[in-house]
Structures are given as structure tokens and as C-alpha cells.
C-alpha positions as CSV (number, residue, x, y, z in Angstrom):
1,M,60.8,-47.1,-3.2
2,K,64.3,-47.4,-4.7
3,L,64.7,-50.0,-7.4
4,R,67.5,-52.5,-6.6
5,A,70.7,-52.4,-8.8
6,S,71.4,-55.6,-10.6
7,A,74.5,-57.5,-11.8
8,S,75.7,-60.9,-13.0
9,R,76.0,-63.7,-10.4
10,G,78.7,-62.8,-7.8
11,A,78.5,-59.1,-8.2
12,V,78.9,-57.2,-4.9
13,A,78.8,-53.8,-5.8
14,L,78.0,-51.1,-8.5
15,L,80.4,-48.4,-8.6
16,A,80.2,-46.0,-11.4
17,G,78.8,-48.3,-13.5
18,V,81.8,-50.8,-13.4
19,L,81.6,-54.2,-12.0
20,V,84.3,-55.3,-9.6
21,E,84.9,-58.8,-8.7
22,S,86.7,-60.2,-5.5
23,G,90.3,-60.3,-6.2
24,C,90.3,-59.3,-10.0
25,Q,89.2,-56.2,-11.9
26,Q,87.2,-56.3,-15.3
27,S,88.0,-53.8,-17.7
28,A,84.7,-54.1,-19.4
29,S,82.1,-51.3,-18.3
30,T,78.1,-52.2,-18.2
31,H,75.2,-49.9,-17.3
32,A,73.2,-50.2,-14.0
33,A,69.9,-51.8,-14.2
34,F,66.8,-51.2,-11.8
35,E,63.6,-53.3,-11.0
36,I,60.3,-52.0,-11.4
37,R,58.6,-52.2,-7.8
38,G,55.6,-51.0,-6.1
39,T,53.1,-51.5,-3.2
40,V,49.6,-53.0,-3.1
41,T,46.9,-52.4,-0.8
42,G,43.2,-53.9,-0.5
43,L,43.9,-56.9,-2.6
44,A,41.8,-59.8,-1.7
45,G,40.7,-61.3,-5.2
46,T,42.8,-63.5,-7.2
47,G,44.0,-62.8,-10.9
48,L,45.4,-59.1,-10.4
49,T,47.6,-58.7,-13.6
50,L,50.1,-55.8,-14.0
51,A,51.7,-54.9,-17.4
52,S,54.4,-52.4,-18.3
53,P,56.2,-52.3,-21.8
54,N,59.1,-54.8,-22.6
55,Q,57.9,-56.7,-19.2
56,P,56.0,-60.0,-18.9
57,D,52.7,-59.5,-17.3
58,L,52.9,-60.0,-13.5
59,V,50.3,-61.6,-11.6
60,I,49.7,-60.8,-8.0
61,P,48.6,-63.1,-5.4
62,P,45.7,-62.3,-3.0
63,G,46.8,-60.5,0.1
64,A,50.2,-59.4,-1.5
65,A,51.7,-56.1,-0.2
66,E,54.4,-55.4,-2.8
67,F,55.4,-56.6,-6.2
68,A,58.3,-56.3,-8.4
69,F,58.6,-56.8,-12.1
70,A,60.8,-59.8,-13.2
71,T,63.0,-57.9,-15.8
72,P,65.1,-54.8,-14.3
73,L,65.2,-51.8,-16.7
74,P,68.6,-49.9,-17.6
75,D,69.1,-46.6,-16.2
76,G,66.9,-44.4,-17.9
77,G,64.5,-47.0,-18.8
78,Y,61.0,-46.2,-19.4
79,Y,57.9,-47.8,-17.5
80,A,54.4,-47.5,-17.7
81,V,52.4,-49.7,-15.1
82,T,48.8,-50.7,-15.9
83,V,46.2,-53.2,-14.7
84,A,45.8,-55.8,-17.4
85,M,43.0,-57.8,-15.5
86,Q,41.2,-57.0,-12.3
87,P,40.9,-59.6,-9.6
88,T,38.1,-61.9,-9.1
89,S,36.6,-63.8,-6.3
90,P,35.9,-61.2,-4.8
91,W,35.5,-59.0,-7.7
92,Q,37.8,-55.9,-7.2
93,T,38.8,-52.7,-9.1
94,C,42.4,-52.0,-8.7
95,T,44.0,-48.8,-9.7
96,V,47.6,-47.6,-10.3
97,R,49.2,-44.5,-9.1
98,D,52.7,-43.0,-10.1
99,G,52.8,-45.9,-12.4
100,T,54.7,-44.0,-15.2
101,G,58.4,-42.6,-15.4
102,T,62.2,-43.2,-16.3
103,V,64.2,-45.1,-13.9
104,T,67.5,-43.7,-12.5
105,D,69.5,-44.1,-9.4
106,A,68.3,-40.9,-8.3
107,T,64.7,-41.3,-9.4
108,P,63.4,-45.0,-8.9
109,A,59.9,-46.1,-9.5
110,Q,57.7,-45.7,-6.8
111,V,54.3,-47.5,-8.3
112,K,51.3,-47.7,-5.9
113,V,48.3,-50.1,-6.5
114,T,45.2,-49.7,-4.7
115,C,42.3,-52.3,-4.9
116,R,38.5,-51.8,-3.8
117,T,36.0,-54.7,-3.5
118,N,33.1,-54.0,-6.1
119,E,29.5,-53.5,-4.5
120,Y,26.4,-54.5,-5.9
121,T,22.6,-54.1,-5.3
122,L,20.7,-57.1,-3.9
123,G,17.2,-57.3,-4.9
124,G,14.5,-59.3,-7.2
125,T,11.1,-59.5,-8.0
126,I,7.8,-59.6,-6.1
127,S,4.4,-61.1,-7.1
128,G,1.1,-61.3,-5.5
129,L,1.8,-58.7,-2.8
130,S,-1.3,-56.7,-1.7
131,G,-0.9,-56.4,1.9
132,N,1.2,-53.9,4.0
133,G,4.2,-54.5,6.3
134,L,6.1,-57.1,4.2
135,T,9.6,-56.9,5.6
136,L,12.7,-58.5,4.1
137,A,16.1,-59.1,6.0
138,T,19.5,-60.5,5.0
139,P,22.7,-60.2,7.1
140,G,24.5,-57.1,6.9
141,E,21.6,-55.1,5.7
142,P,19.0,-52.9,7.3
143,N,15.6,-54.5,7.2
144,L,13.4,-53.4,4.0
145,V,9.9,-52.6,4.3
146,V,8.0,-53.4,1.1
147,P,5.0,-51.3,0.1
148,A,1.8,-52.9,-0.9
149,N,1.3,-54.0,-4.5
150,S,5.1,-53.8,-5.3
151,T,6.3,-56.0,-8.2
152,D,10.2,-55.7,-7.3
153,F,12.6,-54.7,-4.5
154,A,16.1,-53.7,-3.8
155,F,18.0,-53.4,-0.4
156,A,19.0,-50.0,0.5
157,D,23.0,-50.6,0.9
158,P,24.8,-52.5,-2.0
159,L,26.9,-55.7,-0.9
160,P,30.6,-56.1,-1.7
161,S,31.3,-58.7,-4.0
162,G,32.0,-62.1,-2.4
163,T,29.6,-61.6,0.3
164,S,27.0,-64.1,1.2
165,F,23.4,-63.2,1.3
166,S,20.3,-65.0,2.8
167,V,17.2,-63.2,2.0
168,S,14.4,-64.1,4.5
169,V,10.9,-62.9,5.4
170,A,11.2,-60.9,8.7
171,A,7.3,-60.0,8.9
172,Q,4.6,-61.1,6.9
173,P,2.1,-58.6,5.3
174,A,-1.3,-57.7,6.8
175,S,-4.4,-56.0,5.8
176,P,-4.8,-58.6,4.0
177,E,-3.0,-61.2,5.9
178,Q,-0.6,-62.9,3.5
179,T,2.0,-65.7,3.3
180,C,5.3,-64.6,1.4
181,T,7.9,-67.2,0.5
182,V,11.5,-66.6,-0.9
183,T,13.1,-68.5,-3.7
184,G,16.6,-68.2,-4.9
185,G,17.2,-66.0,-1.6
186,S,20.6,-67.6,-0.8
187,G,24.0,-67.2,-2.5
188,S,27.1,-64.9,-2.9
189,V,27.6,-61.7,-4.6
190,T,29.7,-62.0,-7.8
191,N,30.1,-59.3,-10.5
192,T,26.7,-58.3,-11.3
193,P,23.7,-56.9,-9.4
194,V,21.6,-59.7,-7.7
195,S,18.1,-59.6,-9.2
196,S,17.2,-63.3,-9.2
197,V,15.5,-63.2,-5.9
198,A,11.9,-64.1,-6.1
199,V,9.3,-63.3,-3.5
200,V,6.0,-64.9,-4.1
201,C,2.8,-63.9,-2.0
202,T,-0.4,-65.5,-1.6
203,T,-3.4,-64.1,0.5
204,R,-4.2,-66.3,3.4
205,T,-7.9,-67.5,3.7
206,F,-10.0,-68.2,6.7
207,A,-13.1,-70.1,7.3
208,L,-16.4,-68.1,7.7
209,G,-19.3,-69.4,10.0
210,G,-21.1,-68.9,13.2
211,T,-23.7,-70.1,15.5
212,I,-27.3,-71.0,14.8
213,S,-30.1,-71.3,17.5
214,G,-33.6,-72.6,17.4
215,L,-33.3,-74.2,13.8
216,S,-35.8,-77.1,13.5
217,G,-36.8,-77.1,9.9
218,S,-35.0,-78.1,6.9
219,G,-33.9,-76.2,3.9
220,L,-32.3,-73.3,5.6
221,T,-29.8,-71.9,2.7
222,L,-27.2,-69.4,3.7
223,A,-25.0,-67.3,1.3
224,T,-22.3,-64.8,0.8
225,P,-20.7,-63.5,-2.1
226,G,-17.9,-65.4,-3.8
227,I,-18.3,-69.0,-2.3
228,P,-20.9,-71.5,-3.0
229,P,-23.9,-71.4,-0.8
230,L,-24.5,-73.6,2.3
231,V,-27.6,-75.8,3.1
232,V,-27.8,-76.3,7.0
233,P,-29.3,-79.4,8.2
234,P,-32.2,-79.3,10.7
235,G,-31.0,-79.4,14.4
236,A,-27.7,-77.6,13.5
237,T,-26.3,-75.4,16.1
238,S,-23.4,-74.0,14.0
239,F,-22.1,-73.6,10.5
240,T,-19.3,-73.1,8.5
241,F,-19.0,-72.3,4.7
242,P,-17.3,-75.0,2.6
243,E,-15.0,-72.5,1.1
244,A,-12.5,-70.2,2.9
245,L,-12.5,-66.6,2.0
246,P,-9.4,-64.4,1.5
247,S,-8.2,-62.1,4.2
248,G,-9.2,-58.6,3.5
249,G,-12.3,-60.0,1.6
250,E,-15.8,-58.8,2.3
251,Y,-18.6,-61.0,3.4
252,S,-22.4,-60.6,3.8
253,V,-24.1,-63.7,4.9
254,T,-28.0,-63.6,4.1
255,I,-30.6,-66.1,4.1
256,T,-31.6,-67.3,0.7
257,S,-33.9,-69.9,1.6
258,A,-35.9,-70.0,5.0
259,P,-36.3,-73.4,6.7
260,A,-39.3,-75.5,5.9
261,S,-41.0,-78.7,7.5
262,P,-41.6,-76.9,9.8
263,Q,-41.6,-73.6,8.4
264,Q,-39.6,-70.9,10.2
265,G,-38.7,-67.5,10.4
266,C,-34.8,-66.9,10.7
267,T,-32.7,-63.7,10.6
268,V,-28.7,-63.0,10.6
269,A,-27.0,-61.2,13.2
270,G,-23.4,-59.8,12.6
271,G,-23.5,-61.2,9.1
272,E,-21.4,-58.3,7.4
273,G,-17.7,-57.6,7.8
274,T,-14.4,-58.1,6.4
275,I,-12.1,-61.2,6.8
276,G,-9.1,-60.3,8.9
277,A,-6.2,-62.3,10.5
278,A,-8.3,-65.3,11.9
279,A,-11.5,-67.6,11.1
280,V,-14.8,-65.7,11.6
281,S,-17.0,-67.5,14.0
282,S,-19.3,-64.5,15.1
283,V,-22.0,-64.6,12.7
284,A,-25.1,-65.6,14.3
285,V,-28.3,-67.1,12.7
286,Y,-31.5,-67.1,14.8
287,C,-34.6,-69.1,14.0
288,P,-36.8,-68.1,16.8
289,F,-40.1,-68.3,15.2
290,T,-41.9,-71.5,13.9
291,A,-45.0,-72.3,12.1
292,W,-47.3,-73.7,14.9
293,G,-50.3,-75.1,13.5
294,Q,-53.3,-73.6,11.7
295,M,-56.3,-71.9,13.5
296,T,-59.8,-73.0,12.4
297,T,-60.6,-69.5,11.2
298,A,-58.5,-66.7,10.0
299,R,-58.6,-63.8,12.3
300,F,-57.6,-60.2,13.1
301,D,-58.8,-57.7,15.8
302,H,-59.3,-61.0,17.9
303,T,-58.5,-61.8,21.5
304,A,-56.4,-64.6,23.0
305,T,-56.7,-65.1,26.6
306,P,-54.5,-67.6,28.7
307,L,-56.8,-70.1,30.8
308,P,-56.0,-71.3,34.3
309,D,-55.2,-74.9,32.7
310,G,-52.7,-73.5,30.2
311,R,-55.0,-73.4,27.2
312,L,-55.7,-70.4,25.2
313,L,-59.0,-69.0,24.4
314,I,-59.2,-67.3,21.0
315,A,-62.3,-65.5,20.4
316,G,-64.0,-63.1,17.7
317,G,-62.2,-60.8,15.4
318,S,-62.5,-60.2,11.6
319,G,-61.9,-62.6,9.0
320,T,-60.6,-61.4,5.9
321,E,-63.1,-58.6,5.6
322,L,-65.8,-57.4,7.9
323,P,-68.1,-58.2,9.4
324,C,-67.0,-59.6,12.9
325,L,-66.8,-63.0,13.8
326,D,-68.7,-64.9,16.5
327,S,-66.7,-67.8,16.6
328,A,-64.1,-68.9,19.1
329,E,-61.4,-71.7,19.5
330,I,-59.3,-73.2,21.9
331,Y,-55.4,-73.7,21.5
332,D,-54.3,-76.6,23.4
333,P,-50.4,-76.6,23.9
334,G,-50.0,-80.3,24.6
335,P,-51.1,-81.8,21.3
336,Q,-50.6,-78.2,19.8
337,T,-54.1,-78.3,18.3
338,F,-56.8,-75.6,17.7
339,T,-60.4,-76.8,18.5
340,P,-63.5,-74.9,18.0
341,T,-65.5,-74.1,21.1
342,S,-68.8,-75.9,21.2
343,Q,-70.7,-72.9,21.3
344,H,-70.2,-69.4,19.3
345,M,-70.3,-66.1,21.4
346,T,-73.6,-64.6,21.9
347,T,-72.7,-61.5,19.5
348,P,-70.2,-61.2,16.8
349,R,-67.3,-59.2,18.1
350,C,-64.0,-57.5,16.8
351,G,-61.8,-54.8,18.6
352,H,-63.1,-56.2,21.9
353,T,-61.6,-57.4,25.1
354,A,-61.3,-60.7,26.9
355,T,-60.2,-60.7,30.4
356,L,-59.5,-63.6,32.8
357,L,-61.2,-62.9,36.1
358,S,-60.1,-64.3,39.4
359,N,-62.9,-67.0,39.3
360,G,-61.5,-68.4,36.2
361,L,-64.3,-67.1,33.9
362,V,-63.5,-64.8,30.8
363,L,-65.1,-61.5,30.5
364,I,-65.7,-60.8,26.9
365,A,-66.8,-57.1,26.5
366,G,-67.6,-54.7,23.8
367,G,-66.4,-54.6,20.1
368,D,-68.4,-54.0,17.0
369,W,-70.2,-56.3,14.7
370,S,-71.1,-54.1,11.6
371,A,-69.2,-53.3,8.5
372,S,-69.2,-49.6,9.5
373,G,-66.3,-50.2,12.0
374,L,-68.0,-47.9,14.5
375,P,-68.9,-49.6,18.1
376,T,-72.5,-50.9,18.1
377,T,-71.9,-53.5,20.8
378,G,-72.4,-52.4,24.2
379,T,-72.8,-56.0,25.6
380,A,-70.6,-58.3,27.4
381,E,-70.6,-62.1,27.9
382,L,-68.7,-64.7,30.0
383,Y,-66.9,-67.8,28.9
384,D,-66.8,-70.6,31.2
385,P,-63.6,-72.9,30.2
386,V,-64.9,-75.7,32.5
387,H,-68.3,-76.2,30.6
388,D,-67.1,-74.6,27.4
389,T,-69.9,-72.1,27.3
390,F,-70.9,-68.5,26.5
391,T,-73.5,-66.8,28.4
392,P,-74.5,-62.9,28.4
393,A,-73.1,-60.8,31.1
394,G,-75.2,-57.6,31.0
395,N,-74.5,-54.3,29.1
396,L,-71.8,-51.8,29.3
397,T,-72.5,-48.2,30.1
398,G,-71.9,-47.6,26.4
399,P,-70.8,-49.1,23.2
400,R,-67.0,-49.8,23.2
401,R,-64.5,-50.7,20.5
402,S,-60.6,-50.8,20.8
403,H,-60.8,-49.9,24.4
404,T,-58.8,-51.4,27.2
405,A,-59.7,-53.9,30.0
406,T,-57.5,-54.3,33.0
407,L,-58.0,-56.7,35.9
408,L,-57.6,-54.7,38.9
409,G,-56.2,-55.9,42.2
410,N,-59.7,-55.9,43.8
411,G,-61.1,-58.3,41.1
412,K,-62.7,-55.6,39.3
413,V,-62.1,-55.0,35.6
414,L,-61.4,-51.3,34.4
415,L,-62.7,-50.5,30.9
416,V,-61.1,-47.2,29.2
417,G,-61.7,-45.4,26.1
418,S,-63.4,-46.3,22.6
419,I,-63.3,-45.4,19.0
420,S,-66.5,-43.4,18.1
421,Y,-65.0,-40.0,17.7
422,T,-67.4,-38.6,20.7
423,P,-67.0,-37.7,24.1
424,E,-67.6,-41.2,25.2
425,D,-63.9,-42.3,24.0
426,S,-62.6,-40.7,27.1
427,T,-64.7,-42.4,29.6
428,A,-64.3,-45.5,31.6
429,E,-66.2,-48.1,33.6
430,L,-65.8,-50.9,36.1
431,Y,-67.1,-54.3,35.9
432,D,-67.8,-56.0,39.1
433,P,-67.7,-60.0,38.9
434,L,-69.5,-60.1,42.4
435,T,-72.7,-58.3,41.1
436,G,-72.1,-59.0,37.4
437,T,-72.8,-55.2,36.8
438,F,-70.9,-52.3,34.9
439,S,-70.7,-48.8,36.4
440,A,-69.1,-45.7,35.5
441,T,-66.0,-44.5,36.8
442,G,-63.5,-41.5,36.0
443,S,-63.0,-40.1,32.5
444,L,-59.7,-39.2,30.9
445,V,-58.8,-35.4,30.1
446,Y,-56.6,-34.9,27.1
447,P,-54.5,-32.0,27.2
448,Y,-56.0,-30.6,23.9
449,G,-59.8,-31.3,24.6
450,E,-59.7,-34.1,22.0
451,T,-61.0,-37.7,22.6
452,G,-59.0,-40.8,21.9
453,Y,-58.3,-44.5,21.5
454,G,-55.4,-46.8,20.5
455,H,-54.1,-46.1,23.9
456,A,-52.5,-48.6,26.4
457,A,-53.1,-49.5,30.1
458,T,-50.9,-51.3,32.8
459,L,-51.8,-52.4,36.2
460,L,-48.8,-51.2,38.4
461,P,-47.6,-52.8,41.6
462,N,-49.2,-50.2,43.7
463,G,-52.6,-50.9,42.2
464,T,-53.1,-47.9,40.1
465,V,-53.4,-48.2,36.4
466,L,-51.2,-46.4,34.0
467,V,-52.7,-45.2,30.7
468,T,-50.5,-44.0,27.8
469,G,-51.0,-42.0,24.6
470,G,-53.7,-42.8,22.0
471,Y,-55.2,-41.2,18.9
472,G,-56.6,-37.8,19.4
473,G,-59.7,-38.3,17.4
474,S,-60.6,-34.9,16.1
475,S,-57.3,-33.4,16.3
476,A,-55.8,-36.2,14.0
477,A,-52.9,-36.5,16.3
478,T,-51.4,-39.1,18.6
479,S,-51.1,-38.3,22.3
480,A,-48.1,-38.0,24.5
481,A,-50.2,-38.0,27.6
482,A,-50.3,-40.3,30.4
483,W,-52.6,-40.9,33.3
484,L,-52.8,-42.9,36.6
485,Y,-56.0,-44.3,37.6
486,S,-56.5,-44.8,41.3
487,P,-59.4,-47.4,41.9
488,D,-59.8,-45.5,45.3
489,P,-61.4,-42.8,44.9
490,G,-61.9,-43.9,41.2
491,D,-60.3,-41.1,39.0
492,F,-57.7,-40.3,36.7
493,K,-54.7,-37.9,37.3
494,A,-52.2,-36.6,34.9
495,T,-48.5,-38.0,35.2
496,G,-45.5,-36.9,33.2
497,L,-45.8,-36.5,29.5
498,M,-44.1,-38.9,27.1
499,H,-41.5,-37.7,24.7
500,D,-43.4,-38.9,21.6
501,G,-47.0,-39.5,20.9
502,H,-48.0,-43.1,20.8
503,Y,-50.8,-44.8,19.2
504,R,-51.4,-48.6,19.0
505,H,-48.4,-49.2,21.0
506,T,-47.7,-51.6,23.9
507,S,-47.2,-51.1,27.7
508,T,-45.4,-53.7,29.5
509,L,-45.0,-53.8,33.3
510,L,-41.3,-55.1,34.1
511,Q,-40.1,-57.2,36.9
512,D,-38.5,-54.2,38.4
513,G,-41.6,-52.3,38.5
514,R,-40.9,-49.8,35.5
515,V,-43.2,-49.8,32.5
516,L,-41.8,-50.2,29.0
517,V,-44.0,-48.2,26.5
518,Q,-42.9,-49.5,23.1
519,G,-43.5,-48.7,19.5
520,G,-46.8,-47.9,17.8
521,Y,-46.9,-44.8,15.7
522,K,-46.0,-41.4,16.7
523,D,-48.0,-39.7,13.9
524,T,-51.3,-40.5,11.7
525,G,-49.9,-39.6,8.3
526,A,-49.6,-42.2,5.5
527,H,-46.3,-43.3,6.4
528,Y,-47.2,-43.9,10.1
529,S,-43.4,-43.2,11.4
530,S,-42.9,-45.4,14.6
531,A,-42.3,-43.9,18.0
532,D,-39.3,-44.6,20.4
533,A,-39.3,-46.5,23.2
534,E,-39.8,-45.1,26.6
535,L,-39.5,-46.2,30.3
536,Y,-41.9,-44.9,32.9
537,E,-40.5,-44.7,36.3
538,P,-43.5,-45.0,38.9
539,A,-41.3,-43.2,41.9
540,T,-41.0,-40.0,39.7
541,G,-43.7,-40.1,37.3
542,D,-41.2,-39.6,34.4
543,F,-40.6,-41.1,31.0
544,A,-37.2,-41.5,29.5
545,V,-36.4,-42.4,25.8
546,V,-34.3,-45.7,25.9
547,S,-34.0,-47.2,22.4
548,E,-34.8,-46.8,19.0
549,P,-38.2,-47.3,17.5
550,A,-39.8,-50.8,17.7
551,P,-41.8,-52.7,15.2
552,S,-45.0,-51.0,13.8
553,G,-48.2,-52.4,15.0
554,P,-46.4,-54.3,17.7
555,R,-47.3,-56.9,20.4
556,A,-45.3,-57.2,23.4
557,T,-44.9,-60.1,25.9
558,L,-43.0,-60.3,29.1
559,L,-40.7,-63.1,29.0
560,N,-39.8,-65.5,31.9
561,D,-36.3,-64.0,32.0
562,G,-37.5,-60.3,32.4
563,R,-36.9,-59.3,28.8
564,V,-39.6,-58.1,26.5
565,L,-40.4,-59.6,23.1
566,V,-41.9,-57.0,20.8
567,A,-43.0,-58.3,17.4
568,G,-44.9,-56.8,14.4
569,R,-43.4,-56.7,11.1
570,F,-40.2,-57.9,12.6
571,A,-39.3,-58.8,16.2
572,V,-36.9,-57.2,18.8
573,L,-36.0,-58.2,22.4
574,F,-35.6,-55.5,25.0
575,A,-33.2,-56.0,27.9
576,P,-34.1,-53.8,30.9
577,A,-30.5,-54.1,32.1
578,S,-29.1,-52.6,29.4
579,E,-32.2,-50.7,28.3
580,R,-31.5,-51.6,24.7
581,T,-33.3,-53.5,22.1
582,T,-31.8,-56.3,20.0
583,K,-33.5,-57.3,16.6
584,I,-33.9,-61.0,16.3
585,G,-35.6,-61.5,13.0
586,S,-38.8,-61.3,11.2
587,L,-41.8,-63.3,11.9
588,I,-42.9,-65.8,9.2
589,A,-46.0,-63.8,8.5
590,D,-46.5,-60.0,8.7
591,R,-48.6,-59.5,11.7
592,S,-48.3,-55.7,12.2
593,E,-52.1,-55.3,12.5
594,G,-54.5,-57.2,14.7
595,S,-52.4,-60.1,15.8
596,V,-52.1,-61.4,19.5
597,S,-49.3,-62.7,21.4
598,S,-49.7,-64.9,24.4
599,L,-46.9,-66.4,26.9
600,L,-47.6,-70.0,27.3
601,Q,-46.8,-71.9,30.4
602,N,-44.1,-73.7,28.7
603,G,-42.2,-70.4,28.2
604,R,-43.1,-70.1,24.6
605,V,-44.9,-67.1,22.9
606,L,-47.8,-67.8,20.5
607,F,-48.8,-65.5,17.7
608,V,-52.0,-66.1,16.6
609,G,-53.9,-64.2,13.6
610,G,-53.4,-60.7,12.3
611,R,-52.7,-59.1,9.0
612,C,-50.2,-57.2,7.0
613,R,-50.5,-53.3,7.3
614,C,-48.5,-53.1,4.2
615,A,-49.9,-49.6,2.9
């Protein structure tokens, strides 16, 4: 841009350096003078000040596009334009181009000033962040995802000075769930990086609880690490710990004190896990077992037989040690009492059988009564619940202990096996209530020629009897063999082999006609490993493994809803529909050997006697 020539007021032309006024001519000659001018681009702030030698400083207003210093320079005068003060609000950096030189009419000054707004980073501090996915946002910036455990942050793109910012949380962190808040998050960028925004994160807490079923006793105490224990009142159907747990924290609910008054056995299902993004209410506490009175005599290897009127005959067995007992008692579910029978049995018995006959009498057969543990009793007797008496019922074809007795559809009783380690262990006989006599019937044939006991026998809907497993006696091995006994013609025929050997197991007829062979031992070593559960299909004669091992020394009871309760050292429920077992807890006492379970008419299951097979 050319610099404008200047003269005194009224001057109209500059000719060869001589001023000419209208109508007159000066003889005095003066030199030409020129203004220092230039252009300005990008100026938004206030206070931009330019300087040049022998010139007063020039303040340029915001938005100006050009400038001119106030004092002109003479021809040949030197100028050097610089920025004396940069603009603020917003803060900018202005630079000068072509700002130095000498002015002449031929070469006027062409100064150019360019301004750019300064940019500064936006960030701050973070405390307490442990989760993933925290996302921060502010207008004009891409969202910022902050890594877990970060202690500071900065948005990717710097912001121009004067820009307003408003930092907010666009997404809260998870894993663990946290709530983050922003303080000092709003303002305007000035002339320094913004580092004063503070993000504070706290981990969310959630309640831990669940459901309770069957609780009637007092004193049940639940615990999990990190919070105070919880004492659950009697009759409660749900629970919640008094303090919440932080998201991401692990929990492990255990029972530290079992209920008393009455004493109960409880267990926890689904008690372990990690707190997520919601309250936990899926922990289940089951208290299915309740102490239910006291027998008049401690017993194991006894019998418990449901009577027609709903009472239970508990007979014989061993006390704390051999020899066997000749006492018996009656459990009455109405008053929940145990009462000795008016008479003792005719012979001490343990490892015997007691079968309710069609005529309402109970056939008690076999067992041993000596400290040797070998069967020495080949006698039988009948219990009359109406008159509360025991009377002799003849002799078996031979002594039997740990045998099975099955009521057939024709009213007779099939007695199978024994424990004497002789060929007698494979024999069977029938008791006929009409004649009161015992007679031999077919014999089992083990696949390896051994004898056996510890088998199970189950009456099938077609009238045959399924006999499974047992202990192979001289072979010291459990048997996987199975047989079907047919009352007519009175013989045993082999059916499919089981997948495991089973000894002291259970065999339960399901409502759909299949048979559940559950638990027991699959070997006779010191550790007595438990066998898998298997299902027998009568239509094909095949066995199929359906679930994991059941409790050792189990007792199985078919419940009214079709499930099977199997209990020993602990208890499981087998559901035929899913063919799976679910652990429901431990009995109050370890009844892994010599106990008896009976389904009462009220749908409850009574466990009586037994002892711990703890070795």
C-alpha cells in the first residue's frame, strides 16, 4: 500500500516537493512526508499494540483490517514495525511481515500483521478410577475414553483461547461399576493450559442377599468377607447383609453358625461370585433338615417300616457296638414321639429286613446277632401293629444278613443274597404269607463266579424285580452286573451291565417306570470312591450314566413330586426330567452308614439312626 503524502492544512498537491496554495505560490520548499500503513488479518483480541521507532505506540482495535501510525515519516525515513503487546481476550499471537524499511514515494511501506488465536490443552486430574469405559466430553472435542486407574487426563485437541468448555461424564465406568463426578468442569480457555478440572470416582455398592427356605430354628448366622455377619431370625424367607459390597468385590456366603431350637442343617447355593452392576439376590440358603426328636435307643443297621396307619416301626440294629439289639420302637408323626414297643423281638437282629405285607403285618427276617458279624440268624418273625406283638414266623432256608426283601405283586416276599462269603450269598427264597413258609427260588449268577451282597432290589411295574450290583466277596470287587427276577417261572436272568460297579447303593423306581441306581461305592479300597448315578430303562434293558457321584452310604427316597432325595454324608435331589442332581445341603448328623430314611404320609422324610463312616 502506498503511503499518503502529507502537507499543512489546505494543501492540495505535492509537486516536486514544493507546496502550491490556491491563488498564491510559496517560495519556501519542504520535503514530502509519508504515513506508515499496513493490513491486519485475524485480529479478535483486544490490546494489540504495534511500535516503530520515533512513533507513539499504536493500539489496534479488535476486528481492524488496516492501521496507520499517527506520525508521517519524511522521504527516506526508516521504519521498523514490531508487536509491543499481544492481544488478549482471546489471547493471540500476532506476527509482522515486511515491517522494516525506508519510505520513498517509489517504495512506500507495505506492513502486514497476521494474528492467530492461541490454543491450550484441556485436562485435569482423576482420583479413584478403577473401572473401564469412563468417557469424558466437552463441546468441540471428540469424546475421551479414560483408561482404568488413570490419575490425569487431557483431551486430544487443544482449544482456542476464549473458547468455553464444559466437561461432563458421557459414560460411567464399569467393571467395577463406578460413579464419577466433575468439579471445575466449566469455564473459558485463557492464556494457559487448563488443568484444574477434577474428576472424582467412587465405586458403587450393591446389596447382597437372597432367599431362605425351611428355616425354623434360631441363630442361623451368615458371613461373607469384608462386611459384618448377619444373624437371620427364625422363619425368615429372605436375607440381606447389613452393608453393601462394592462393585467388583468378591463375595463368598457361608454359614458360620447353624440354627438351633430346633437344630437344623442348612447349606448355601450360589453363594460365591463377584458383585456386578446390580444387587445380588440369587444366593439361596436351604434348611431342609431339622432335628426331629430322639429315639429311645441309638441304632444303626436297623429297619424302619411305614405302617398302614402312618406310624413307623423301627426295629433292631446295633447300638454303639455289637451285638445286635432285640428292641423296637414306634415313631408317631402326630405327636412326633418315639415309644418302645410293648414287646421285644424274639431274636436280636441287625442287617435284617422288615417288609410290610399286604395283610398289614410286618415280616422281619434274618440278620445276625453275634459279635462276629456273620449271619447266624435264619429265623423270621411277624410284627402285629394292631396288638403291638412279635411272633415267630418260621425259618428261612438259610441264615441271611445284608440281604434284600421285596414284596411281589402276588403278595409273596422275595429275599435275595447274604453276607457269608459262601455260595449261599447268591441264593434267593420266597416267603408266602398264606402258608407262612419259606421256599427256595432261583439263584444269581455273578459274571466272574463270585458271590455277593450289598446289592439292591426294586420291583418293576411289570412284576419283575431288578437286582443290581453288590460286593463280589472273594473277588474283593464291586459288581456292575444286573438281573431280572421273574416270579413265574421263578428265575433270574441277566440284563444289561451297569457302567460302574455299585455296592451299598440305592435303587429307586421312578414315576415314569425307569429305575435310578444311585451312589454307593464302586471299589472296596480304603477310599471307597463313589459311583456315578445311572438310569435303567426297562424297555431296552440298558443303563445310562446321568449324573455325578451321590453321597457315600446313601439312602434314597422317592418324593411325592417325583424327585428322589438321596442322603448320606450330604444330600442331593435327583430330578428325572433333567436327569441332574442338585446338592441341597448336609444332614445334621453324618448318617453315611446304617441309617434308614422313610417317606411319611405328610410328605416329609424321616431319617433315623445310622453312624458316620468317617474312615
